[in-house]
TIFI-150991 format. One record per residue (C-alpha): residue in three letters; x, y, z. Coordinates in steps of 0.2 Angstrom, whole numbers, plus 5000, padded with zeros to 4 digits. Example, Ala and Ser with C-alpha at 12.3 -4.5 7.8 and 13.67 -1.06 7.14 Angstrom:
<sites>
ALA506249785039SER506849955036
</sites>
This chain:
<sites>
MET500050005000PHE500750174995LYS500350335004ILE499950434988LEU498050454992ASN498250465010GLY496850555019VAL495550525005ARG494050425011ILE493050324997LEU491350245000ASP491450084990LEU489650014985THR490349904971THR490149714970VAL490849564960VAL492449614950LEU492349774941GLY492149894955PRO493149794968PHE494649784956SER494449974954THR494350014972GLN495749894977ILE496950004966LEU496350154975GLY496650064992ASP498350014986PHE498650194983GLY498350235001ALA496450295000GLU495450245015VAL494150125006VAL492550085016LYS491749935007ILE489949935010GLU489049775008ASN487249705011LEU487149595026ASP487449435015GLY489049515008ASP489649534990MET489149384980MET490949364974ARG491349294991ALA490449134987VAL491449104971ARG492648954973PRO493948904976GLY493948954995LYS494348885012SER492848965020ASP491149005014GLU491349195014MET493149215008GLY493349144991ALA495049174982GLY494249284969PHE493549404982ILE495149404992ASN496149454977CYS495049604973ASN494749674991ARG496349705000ASN496649875009LYS494749905013ASP493749915028CYS492149805026VAL490549865033ALA488849775031ILE487349885031ASN485549855025LEU485250015014LYS483449965011ALA483150005030ASP482850185035ARG484150175049GLY485350095037LYS485150235025GLU485450355039ILE487050275043PHE487650285025TYR487150475024ARG488250505039LEU489650415031VAL489450525015GLU489650675026LYS491450625030ALA491850555013ASP492750614998ALA492050504985VAL490650374982VAL490950234969HIS489650104963ASN489349984949MET487449964950ARG486250034937ASN485950224940LYS484050184942THR484350064956ALA485450194965ILE484050324963ASN482750204970LEU483850174985GLY483950354988ILE485850364985GLY485950434968TYR487050584964GLN485750714968ASP485350634984LEU487150634990LYS487550804983ALA486250874994LEU487150805009LYS488850845003ALA489050974989ASP490850924985ILE490650734984VAL491450644970TYR490150524963CYS490750394951GLY489650254943ALA490050114931GLN488450034925GLY488349924910PHE487650044898GLY487650234899GLU486050314906ARG485750424891GLY485550274879PRO484050154877ASN484950014886SER485250104902ASP484249984912VAL484949824904PRO485849714917ALA487649684912TYR489049564917ASP490749534909ASP490149404896ILE488749524890ILE489949664887GLN491249554878ALA489849504866ALA489049674864SER490649764862GLY491249654847LEU492649574858SER491949394857TYR491749414838LEU493649474837ASN494049324846SER493149204834ASP493849024832GLU494448964815GLN492648914811GLY492049094814GLN491149054830PRO491249194842ARG492149154859TYR492349244876LEU494149274881PRO494449164896THR494749314908ILE493549444914VAL494349574903ALA492749684902ASP492649694921LYS494449734923VAL494649854909SER493149944915GLY493849934933LEU495450024927GLN494350154918LEU493350184934ALA494850204945LEU495450344933ALA493750424934VAL493850424953MET495650494953GLY495150624940GLY493650684950LEU494750694966ILE496050804957ASN494550914951LYS493950924969ILE495750974975ARG495851104961THR494151184962GLY493451134978GLU491951064969GLY491250884968CYS490650804952TYR489650654944ILE490650544932GLU489850394923SER491050264916PRO489850134908MET490549964903PHE489949954886GLU490550124880GLY492150104889LEU492649934881VAL492049994864ALA493250144866PHE494650024872LEU494449914857MET494150054844ALA495750144847GLU496550034834GLN495049944827LEU494050094821ALA495350094806GLY494550144790HIS493050214798SER494150344807TYR493850444791ILE492350524784PRO491950454771SER492750294777THR494250234768GLY493950044772ASN493149934785THR493449924804GLY494849804810TYR496749814812ASP497449704799ARG498949654809LEU497949594824THR496749494813ALA498049414802PRO497749224802TYR499549184805ARG499749304820ARG499849174833PRO501149084844TYR502248984832PRO502548804835THR504448764838LYS505248594838ASP504648564856GLY503348694860TYR502748864856MET503349044856ALA502949224851ILE504149294838LEU503849474834PRO505049564822TYR504349734823SER505449864815THR506249854797LYS507949814805ASN507049674815TRP506349594800VAL507949614789ASP509049544804PHE507849404806PHE507849344788ASN509749354787MET509949264803VAL508849114797GLU509849114781ARG508449184769PRO509349344763GLU508249354748TRP506749374759ALA507749514768ASN507749614752TRP505849604748GLU505049764746ILE503649714759VAL505049694772LYS505949854769ASP504449974766PRO503449994782ILE501850044773LYS501949884761ARG502449784776SER500849834785GLU499849794770ASN500649624768ILE500949574786ASN500049404785THR501249354772LEU502749384783TYR501849304798GLU501649154787LYS503449144784LEU503749144803PHE502549004805GLU503548904792ILE505248934800ALA504848914818PRO504848724818GLU506648724813LYS507348754830THR506848714848THR506148854859GLU507748874869GLU508748884853TRP507649024847VAL507749114863GLU509649114862LEU509649174844LEU508349304846ARG509049374862HIS510649414854ALA509849494839ASN508749604850ILE507149544842PRO505549534853HIS505149364858THR504549254872LYS504149074875VAL502249034878ASN501949024897ARG500648924905LEU499749014920ASP500648884932ASP502348934924LEU502149114930ILE502249064949GLU504049004946ASN504449144933ASP506249204936HIS505849384932LEU504249394942ASN505149314957GLU506549434956VAL505349584956GLY504349504970LEU502649514961PHE501949364970GLU501949384989SER501549265003TYR500649325019GLU499649275033HIS497749305032PRO496949315049SER495549195045GLU496149095029GLY497949055034THR499549075023MET499149145006ARG499949204990GLN499449374982VAL499949474967ARG500549634975SER500149804967HIS501249804951TYR501749984953THR503350034961MET503650214967GLN505050324973GLY504750464985ILE503150384992GLU503050295008GLN502550115007LEU501550025020LYS501049845023ASP499449785014ASN497849745024PRO497149585020ALA495349565013GLN494049565027GLN492549465032ILE490849525031GLY490549665043GLN492349655050SER492449845052THR490649895055GLU490849925073LYS492550025071ILE491750135057LEU490150165066LEU491050215082GLU492050345071ILE490550435065GLY489750445082TYR488750295086SER488850215103SER489250035107ALA487450015113GLU486750095097ILE487749975086SER487249825096ASP485449875093LEU485649905075ALA486449735073SER485049645083SER483849735071ALA484749675056VAL485149855050VAL487049815051LYS488149655053CYS489649655065LYS490949525065
</sites>
């Protein structure tokens, strides 16, 4: 945890992955993140594997550096607690539909009336100005709607989901940027704001940075799609004993590669030496890589390509990453003692900072683990908290 957002309090109403991934970044940056769950907890807690019912690995890996508070926001007294928390907060973050937030009495206008300078950020599935604003959305829905599953079609042309929750995590990064932008605006002007960062629009913007292609021009000069990325031979190449990525990129890379593999006649092709013609014929060159790669073992290629300074890597399995020399040297995987789950491994924040104090991370908490602490901070007595718990308004651990 870095003390770069020290003193900032964020109320986190997010669930599953998109929002928690986003607010974990803010917590890693030192913000005081108060995660507010219903009394049953975030549904991600139940996703397996896990050693205990409410602490699945996926939840743990998205919710460090947060105080977990369980409140029934549908109860009047629960809403009153939340409103008191808002009065002492800098930002509120959620990934529910805007209509749901308004119906709960926690929409932007509701909270702005309590605290004029609140930074309010929402990440619903589809932007509220469009006809799909009330459509529920999860990662698979956005992968399909955005065109990503089509881009990832198999060789028979059948769309496929990526085997990672990429829409959630890209949207989470975009949401974290939105919160930090809102906080900077608040520091600069003293005023709050409402920032919406919808998943669908966000992932389309993410993809279309390169895929808008010919439609970048009016009238269009061609179709959507970045030819290099959709080239049939853009793939990990089979070697004698495995697979690896080989990516000559610059003109020098391509010339050096073909000379290195004793195809000097190819090194002199116009489609190698002219960057524009190379872009237009990239699949032809990738096909040559596909033909040549099986001539050597993976380690032989690694040795040759390293000395030629040509971008390359062997294809790692996920399990390989745990023992990866580079990742172990930089300490990306850390072991730690979780108070309820025992010895665990986590992926630390990938950032490194100089000139910023770094503190030890706080492990993900159980449902309501910080309810009593946070309520005491905003003026509730122990007797009042006990009554709220017995009335199912809050849950304490």
